[in-house]
Each structure stands twice: as structure tokens, then as C-alpha cells.
N, C-alpha and C positions, 0 to 999 in steps of 0.2 A: 340326584341323591335320593335314595329311598327314604320315605317319610319315617321319622323316629316315632311318630304316633303308631305306625304299624310295626316297626322294628323293636322299639323299646330301648331304654338307655343302656342295657347290657351290651349293646353292639356299638356304642358311641366310640369307645377306644379303637375298635377295629376300623371304623369308618374314618376317624380323624388320622390314625396312623397311615392308612392308605393314602389319604390326601397329601400328607407331608412327605410321604415317600415316593409318590408317583406323579404329582401334578406340577407342571412347570410354573415357576414364578410364585406369586403370593396368593395362596388359596383363599377363597371366600366361601365359607360353609353356610349353606342355607338350610335351616332346621325348622321342621314343624314338629312340635313336641308338647306332650301333656306334662312332662317333668318340669320341676321348678327351674328357674334361671340359675339359682345357686348351684344345683347339681350339675347342670350343663356347663356352667363356668368352671367348676372344679375339674370336670373331665377334660375340657378343652385346654385348661392351663397346663396340664401334664404333657401336652404335645405342642405347646406354644402357639395355640390358635386363640385369638382374642374375639370375644363376643362384641359385635359391632352395634347391634340394636336388638332390644327385646320389646319393642313397641307393640301394642295391640293392633292386630291387622285383620280382625275377624270380619269387619264390616266394609273392607275395601272393595270397590266395584271395579277392580282392574284385573289385568291378566298379564302373566309373565311366562317366561320359559326358563328351562334349566340354564344356569349360568355356564358360560364357556370357561374352560380352564386354560385356554391358550392365551398367552400374552400377544399383544400386537407386534412383538418383535420376533415371533416364532419363525416366520418365513423369511427366506432370502430372495434374491433376484427381484427386488422391488415389490413383492407381494405384501400387501398391508395386513394380511392375517386377520385377526379378530380382536376387537377391543374387549378385554376382560370386564365382566359385570354389565355388559350392554345388552339388555333385553328390553321389553317393550310395554307400552301402556295401552290398555283398552280404554277408549273414551267412555266416560261415565255413562251408565245406563240409567240415569235418574229420570225424573218426570219430564225432563225437557222433550224427550221423544218417545217415552214409554207408551203413551196412549195416542200418539199421533201417527196413524198408520197409512193414511191416504194423502195423496199429493196436495190436495186443496187445503187440508188442515195444516199440513206442514208448512206450506207457503204462508198461510196466515200467521202461524206461530212465529216464524222467523222474521217476517215483515214487521210484526209488532215489536219483536225484540230489537231489531235494527233501529226502528223509530225511537224506542225508548233510550237507546244509547247514543243516538244522533248520527248514525251511519247514513251517508248520502245514498240516494237512490235505493231506499230499503226494499221496496217490492221487486225491483229489477234485480238487485243483488240476490235476494232469496230465490227467485225463480231461476236465475242462471245457475246458481250453485246446485239446486235440487235437480234441474235438468241434467247437469253434468254428471252428478252422482248416479243418475239413471241411464247414463250412456247416450243422452240426447243433447242437441245443441240449444233448442229453445223449449220453453215450458209447454207451448201449445202442441208440441209433438207427443205429449204424455196425456192420456185420459185423466180427467180431474179426479175420478174415483179410484184411480190406480192404487193398489195396496203396496206399500213400501215395507220390505222385510226389515228385521231388526239390524242386521249387519249393514244394510245400506243406510238406515237411519243413523247409525253410529258414524258412518262416513260423512253424512250430511252435517251432523252436529259438529264434527271436528273442523270441517271446511268453514262452516258458519262462525265458529269460534275465531278462526283466523280473520274473517271479515270484520268481526267485532273489534279486532285489534287494528283495524284500518288497513289491512293488507288489501291491495287492489284485487278486484275479482279476476283480472287477467292473470295474475300470478297464482291465484287460488285454483282456477280451473286449468291453468297451464296452456292456454291458447287464446287467440283472438283473431277477429276478422280484419283484413286489410284489403279493401275492395272485394274481389271474388276469391281471395286466398285466405286459407285458415293457417295461421302461423303459430308455432309453439312459442310460449312466453315463459321465461324463467328469470327469477331474481338473480342478479340485480340489473339485468339488461333493460334499457329504456323501452317503455311501451309506446309504440307509434300512435300519434294523435290523428284526429280527422283532418287537421290542417295539412298533415303530411300526405294524406291521400290526395288532397288537392295539388300539392307540389308534384307528386308523382304523375298526376293527370296532365299538368302543364308541361312537364318534361316529355311525356309521351306525345303530346300535341306538337312540341318543337321537333322531336325526332321525325315524326311523320311529315311535317311541313317542309323539312329540309332533307328528306330522303336519306336519313342516316340509319335506316333499318339494318344495314350491314356494318355499322360503325362500332365504336368502343366507348364506354363510359366509365367514369371513376366515381364511386360513392364513398365519401369521406365521413367516417363516424357511422358505420353501417348499422350498429345496434342489432336488431333481430333480422336485418336483411330486407325489411319491408319494401323500401324504395327499389332496390336492385331487382328483387324478385317480381315486383309488379311490372317493371320495364321489360324484363326478360320474358315474362308471361305474355306481354302484349306484342312483342316482336320476336319471331322465332329464329331470326338470324343474327340478332345483335349479340355482342359479348360484353362482359363487364368485369371490373375489378372492384372489390369492396374491401375497405380497410377500417380498422378500429384499433385504438390503443389497448383495448382490454381483450384478453384471451377469451373470457366467457362470452363476450359479444360475438367474436369471430366463430367460436364453436357453435353458437346458436344459429348464426347465419348459415353456416355449413349444414347444420342439421335441417333447417327449413328448406334449404336448396335441395338437399337429397330427398326429403319427403315429397317435394313438388316435382322432382325429376328435372330440375333446372341446374344441377351442380356442374354439368359438363361445360356450361357457358359462363360460369362465374368462378373467378379466382379470388380467394379470400386470404388476407394477410393481416397479421397483428403488427401495426405500424403506428408509431407516435409521430405525428407530423411536426412536432417541435424538435425532433431529433435531426441532426445534420445530414444523416444518410438517407433521408426519406426519398429524394428524387432518384438516388442511386438504386434503391430497392425496387423502384417501379420502372427502371430504365427499359426493360425488355417490352413493356407495354406502350411506351410513349410513341407518338402523341395520342391523347384522347380527343374525342369529338365533343364530349360533354363532361363537366364535373358537377356533381350534385352533392348537397350536404344539408342535413338538418342538425346544425352544430349546437353545443350548449350556448344559450344566449341570454340567460337571466342575469342581470346585474347582481353582484354579491349583496348589496344593501337591500335589494328587493327580496332576496332569499331569506334574509334575517327577519323580515317583517311580514311573512305570509301568514294567513289565517291558520288556526289549529286544525281545521278540517282537512287541509292539504298535507298534513303530516303522514308520511308513508315510510317505506322501507329503505329508499336509497336516495339518489340525487333529485333535486327539485327542478321542476319543469314548468313551463307556462300552462296555466289552467285552461282547460277546454270549457266552452260555454254551451257545448252541444249536448242535449239530453240523450239518454240511452234509447229513447223511442224514435229517434230521427229516421232510422233506416227501416225499410221493409225487406221482403224477400229473405228473411232469416238472418240478415246482417245485424250483428249485435251492437253496432254503433259504438258509442262511448258513454261511459258513466260520468255524469256531471261531477265536477270537483274532485276527480280522482287523479291526483298527482302524487309526488313522492317526497319522502322526508329526507332532509339532510341530517345525517347523524352528528351528534355533538363532537366537536373537535377539541374537547376539553382535556383535562389532565390525564385521561385514560391512556391516550397514546400521543399526546402533543409533542413530547420530546423523545418518542420511541420510533425512530425512522428506519432502523436496520432490523434485519430478520432475527438476529440473535437476541436483541433486546425485546422485540415483540414476543418472541417465543417464551422468554423468561416471564414477561408481564402476564401473559395469558395462562401460563402454567400455574403461576402463583394464584391468580384469580380463580382458576378451576379448583385448585387445592383448598382454598378458603371456603368455597361453596360446596365442597364434598363431591365434586364431579370425578367419576372413576377415570383412570388412565389420563391424568391431567396433562402430562407432557406430550404423550402421543396424540391426544386430542388437539392440543394447540398446534403441534407441528403439522399434522395432516391438514388442518383448516388453513393455516398460513400457506402451506405448499399449494393447496388447491386454488387459493385466491391469486397466487402468482403463476398459475397455469402449469404447475408441476404436480407430480404424483407423490414424491417423498421430499422431505425438507433437505436431505443431504444433497439433492440436485441443485440447491440454491446456495450461493456463497453466504456465509453468516454475516458478512459485512454489506450484503446487497441492500441498497437503499429502497425503501418502500414509499411510493408516493401517496399523497393524501387520499385520493379516490380509492386506491387499493386498501389503504388503512380502514376506510369506511366499510368496505366489503368485509374485511376481516372482523371488524367489530360486530357487524350484524350477524355474521355466521357464528361467532363465538357466543353472542347473546343467546342464540338458539341452543347451543350446546349447554349453556348454563341452565336452560329450561329442561335439561336432560333429554333433548332430542338426540337420538343416536347419530354418531358422526356419519354413518352411511347415508342417512337422509339429509344431513346438513350439507355434505359435499355432493350428494346426488349420484354417487357411484360407489362400487366396491369390486374387489377382486374375487374371482372364483377360478381357482387354478390360474391358467394363463389368460383368462378372459377378464376384461373390465366391463362390468354390467352397470347399466343405469339402475338407480334405486329411487323409489318414490313411495311416499306414504299413501296408503297404509299397507302396501304389499310386503309380505314377509321377507325378512333379510336372510339369505342363506347362511347357515352356520358351517364351521369347519368340519363337523361330522358329516355333513352332506357332501362335502368334497370327497370324503372317503367313500361314501355310498356310490358316487359317480365313478370313482376309480374302480371299485369292485365290479360294477356293471360293465365298464369298458373291458376289464379283464375277462369277464364271462363272454362278452360278444366276440372278443378275439379268439378265445379258446374254442368256441363253437362255430367259428367261421360264419358269423351272422352279419358281416360287414355290409351285405346287400339286403339285410332284413328290415323289419319295422318294429318300432317300439311305441308304447303308450306311456306318457307321463301324466299321472293323476295328481292334480293340485300343483300346477306348474309354478305358481308364484311369479318370480322374475324370469323364469325360463332357464335357471342356472343348470339344472341337471341335463335337460334336453340339449342345450347349446354346447355343453362340454362334450357330450356324446357325439353330436353332429360335427364338432370341430375335430374330434379324434378319428372319425371315420367318414370320409368324403362321399361314400356311396350309400350310407344308411339313411333311412327316412324316419320321421317321427310325427306323432300327433301329441300335442300338449293340451290338456283341458284344465279348466278351473271354473269354479262357480261364480267368481267375481269378474266383472268386466274390466276393472282397473288392473287386475293381475294379467288377464289376457292381453290387454293393450300394452302393458310393459314387456311381456314376453315377445310380442310382435315387434316392438321398438328395438329391443335388444337383438332380436334375430336379424332385423334389417341392418342395424349398425355393424353387426359382425358378418353380414352378407351370407347368412345361413338360412334366410327366410324361404328359399326355394325348396329346402329339404324338410321344412317344418310346417305343418298345418295346426293352427291354434283355434280352439273352439270354446265358447262359454257354455259349459255343461255342468249341471248339478247331478252327481251320480246317484242321488237319492230319488231323482225323478224317474218315472216308469219308462220314459222313452230314451233312456241313455244308450242302450244297445242299438236301437234303431238309428239314432243320430250318428253313430260311428260305423254303421253297417258297411259303408263303402270301403273302409280301411281294414276290415277283419279278414283273417285272423292276424293278431300281432305275435311276434316272437318273444317279446319281453314286456312286462308291465312293471313300471317303477313308480314309487310314491314315497314322499316324505310327508305323510298325512298329519293332521292335527292329532296329537297323542297325549297331551297333558290332561290328567284326570281333573275334573271340575273342582274338586275339593282342594287340590294342590294349587290351582290357579287362584282361588280365593284367599290363599294364605301365604303368598310370597311377599318378600320384603319390598319396601317402598322404592329402593334404588332401581329396581327393575321395571318400574312403571314407564312405559313408552307408548309408541304410536302405531304399533302393528295391529292387524285385524284379529279380533277374537276368534273368528272362524278358522284362522290359520293355526290356532293353538289348542283350542278346547276340543278334546276328544271324547267328551261325555263322562258319565259316572266313573267308568273304569279306564277311560282313555282309548277305548277300542271301537267306538261307534263307527268311525269311517273305515277302520281296518276291516270290520265285519262286512261292510258293504262292498269293499274291494274284493274280498274273498268270495263273496256271493256272486259277483259279476265276472270274476277272473275266468272261469271255465267258458264263458260266452265270448270273452275277449281273445283268449289265447288258443293257439293250436296245441295239440297233444304234445307234451314235453316242454311246452313254453313255461318260462319261469316268472315268478313274482318276487321283486326285491323291495323290501320295506325298511325304512328307518323308524324305530319305535322307542318308546320310553324304557326306563331301566329294568323294570321287572316284567315287562310285557311279553318278551319272547316265550317264556314258559306258559303264559296265559294263552298265547296264540297257538302253541302246540296243542293245548287242551281243546281249543276251538275246532281244530281241523281233524281231531281224532275220529270223529263220526262222519267226516266228509270224505266219501270215497273218491271224489273227483280231484281232491287236492292233497298232496303229500308234503309234509314239512321236511325239508332237506337239512338245513343247518342254521346255526346262529354264528354271526361274526362279531368280533369285538371292535370297539373304536380305539382311538389313540390312547385313551386312559384305561384300556384293558377292561372295559365294561361291555356287557352284552348290549348291542345296539342295533344290529342289522339282521333281519330275518329273510331266509331264502326258501321259497316254496315252489312246487311244480304241479302243473296240471297233468293228470294222468287219465 
């Protein structure tokens, strides 16, 4: 929405009438204006739009993006669409990290903060988080005087804030070591302890001593798959079956198996051994040579009496007494006293055991707290906890067990903190693809689905199915992966300045088995060696980008509801919103063959500004502007000549 500060109130009727006439669902008008609230309210009342908030927001240190006008119910065929009013928060750029630009000082700062709050293993926690944000495993891999840029500082601050909330480091950095393996870790899956490494070793010794290298094992309660994967990694001919009652644990075991190239020898099933058909479900694999399990074994009374330090995010487990410094050779060992919290089984859902009642309960809670799309949020979270995509796939009378209730409560608590549902459930739809979503990587919007469609139409019309494209600012990889999924012979290069975005693009490409067609590189296009780094791929046929395009002033004045967790760099386009666009246009003639096209998604009034930019540029021609689903100018098409 164009700023009323620039447009003036004389256009307010025109703008509001457009919204009520063209936007699906219940419009949410975001206004930046110098006019008084009384005048604005009068104008809005004539078209039945209510002013939600007029709070002063001049000093907010957050960032948001244009609100989506699409309801979560827009799409059919199981596509979750987009949740209205869900945009994002920039971590506060206050003094916490403003003047702490080198690794050594940052480590001291956060170690001190952790000590003050009583976080266990304060120094180890700080070092592991900082190393992770810098794309390393251990802090000693980073020079102590290494300068950390602001955007990485912001990531470190957000991750450390989670540690201050007693979230285990394993969940924060999303991985952990188990012997020689690096395993993905995700809430609420149980984090393997060092005692379990010993169990895995004893099992391997048994297999070796009894010549069972060609045998079969069963892992009951597989969690992250740690035991199974260590056994498979130790014996190249053994096979295994891993079972767990929870879908999220099975998914994580499968993901870890794929990442380690061990998935062909491991079958993973969601099975509750208390169900009568357990043996029947495993019949084709019987008999096994070994059964292994690290089951839940804490007596309930002991759980109720654990120390406050062990409060964490999910089920409670036996405390480890091993310090994080136990291991050498880069193994991160175990952080002392890090176990997990059993969530309260109080009145919140004590008597709410079926899906229908749970959905009503959380919808009401979200409404009370002012969470946008309360019903859709509740339904998606509950469906996710039950291993489904949409709630209509689950019977309303389906009984939800206590452990799943605990997961739902924890995920809904995150939604109450205004965390976007996409981050809460860890995935989202982009056309026919289901992509992993992780903080702080930018969440693709529905407009970007349109951009991807336009580019595919262009590729088809120009017979570029065997060509090459460049995706600048790839984020989660959404645009690249949609194109690759549409044309099986095209190849692409996706670049982003942030390591976490590149990692997520790679993960999504692997999950969709499109990684062989896509090369991903961490490249900042403002660096002088950008063209040299891409030399082996030149020239490209198409350059695509959904760059940061929100003007800085608009970022500073958006409403509180849109404060979320995405990266500022993915949104802030500079003073006029065109800083990154200018750099793309500068580099495009070096990237593209003659006749090659540039496709951009931009802010509302920027197409005309971009036309002016290229008027004096003889190497680039502005071809056309395309509208988005709300009939607004959104996409620019240019050509190298």
C-alpha cells in the first residue's frame, strides 16, 4: 500500500474502496500518515474499515513486509496458502550487539549474560551458538578477531535469546554429534545422550563378536535415529528397522538417514508398541537378530521433583553428568544439565482429548491474545502435531494422547508469541512443493508464486528448457525449486549472502531430489568478485530475483502485529527500496547473454522508478510491468541488449 504520507488523504477513499472491492476476505489496511486519526477514521468508516491501532511506532526497531491479502483458505488441493497479516520481526538492534563486532567480544558478552541468568554451561553455549551462526562447528575454527556483520549479529542475538529461555543448544543450532555422525536435531524429538553412545558401542561389539554383520536389528523408540544410524555406519551390510510412536521422530530419523546416505538400509515406521497390531506391522521383517531401545524410563514421581535447571521444552529425561568439554576432535559432547521440561498437564487441555475440542480451545486462546487467523493457526498446528498437513485429514473425534497434547501446547505457545505458523510447523507450501522453513530465512509469499509462474511461462515460450537461470537472493530456494520441478532438463544457480539461506535451499533441494540440477553458493552481490565466482556458469538465459525492496522508512513505521522473525536483509531495500535492484541491473549484462531477461518482484511504486533507472542504460531495456493477483504493478521484466 502506497504511503499516505506521500499520497495524501485525498486518495484515501480511492485506496479503501479498492480494498473492499478487490481483496479477498477481511482487509487489513496498513497506513503511514501525517493526517490526524480523526480524519482517517472518518474516511475509513464510510467504507466499513475499522482502525485497529493508532499507537506510536516511530521508535520501533523492527522490520516488516507488506501484508498479504490472501486468506489461508484461498488455495485448494491441500495448499495451505498464506496466513493473512503474518509478516515478520527484526531482532532488536539495541546495544546488546551494536558495538560487539568481533567474535571474542561477542563470546564474552553472551557468556556473561548466560551466567547472570543462570544458564548452564554459559561459555560453551555462547561459543557453540556463535560458531553455528558463522557456519562453523566449533569456535576455535573462527579467528578470535573475526568481524561479525550486523545481520549475523542479529541472528546470534535471536539464537542466544532462545538459550536464555533454556532451550537446549541442540535444538537451537539444529544438530548434534553422535560418535562420528552429525545428526539434525528438531523439537520435540528426544536428544540422544552420551550414555546412548555407550549403548550403541556395546551393541556394535555384540554384533561383531557374533558375526551378525549381515543380520537385522530393531530399534524401538528411534527418536533422531542415532542408535540405528551408528550401527548402520559401523557395518556396511547390516539392515535395520526403526520405529517410534511419533511421526516427528520418524521424519527426523528418515531425514538423518538420507543426509548420511544410510536410508537404503533402514526402514522407518510410525508404530506404537502398545497397539495390538504391532507384531503384524513388522511381520515381513521377522525375526530380528537384535532389539535395541533407549525407552522412556524416568518414574513419574521423579519427573515431578526435578530441579528448575532441567526445565526445557518437551519430555523429561535422565540428566547427564558429562561436561561439554569431555570430547576432543571437534565432538561437541554434551552440555551438563541439559534435559527437557514436561509441560503442565493442567486445565489448559486436561479434559480436551479430541481434535475438535482442542481446535476450539486454541482458537479461542489465539482470539483472546489477538493472534491473526486464530482458527487457521490452531488447525494447522494441531494437524502438524498429528503428522498431517490439513486438519480435515483428521477425524474431529480423533483422540489425542497426552504426549501429542504436550507438543501441541508448546507449538501453540510459540504462535502466541507471534511466531509465524510457517516457522512453528517448520514447513510451507510453494505451489505443489512442500518446503522446509527455518528462522530467520525469508518465508516466500503468494506473489512470489506468481513470479515463478511467469518465469516458467517465459522459459516455455522461448524453448529454454535446456537453459540456465540465476536466482539472486534464493532464501528457501522456492523460485529455483519450482522452476526445476517444472522443467527436468533446465539447470540453475541459486545465490544468497546468508549461509543459513543457502543451507536451507540445499536441504530443500535434497528433499525434493532436485539438488543435481541446482548449484547453491553463498555470494554477496555487492562484493567485487561476484562475477568471478560465477564465471564457470556464465552466461545465463534468465536472472530472477525477489530482492529486498521495502524502503527503510516504511520498515520503521509498520504496525506491531507484523513484528516477526525474518532477516532484515531480506526486506530492507534501502532509502528508496532499490539498492539491491540497482546492483542486479549493474551486474545483469555481465551475467546474461544478449536477449537474456531479468525478472524482478518489487514494491508497489517501484516499476516506474526502475523504468527511469534504465533509461540511460543502453545495455538494458525495460520490457513490461506485470500485475499481481490484487491488480497492482508488482513484477518488472527487463532485457539485456
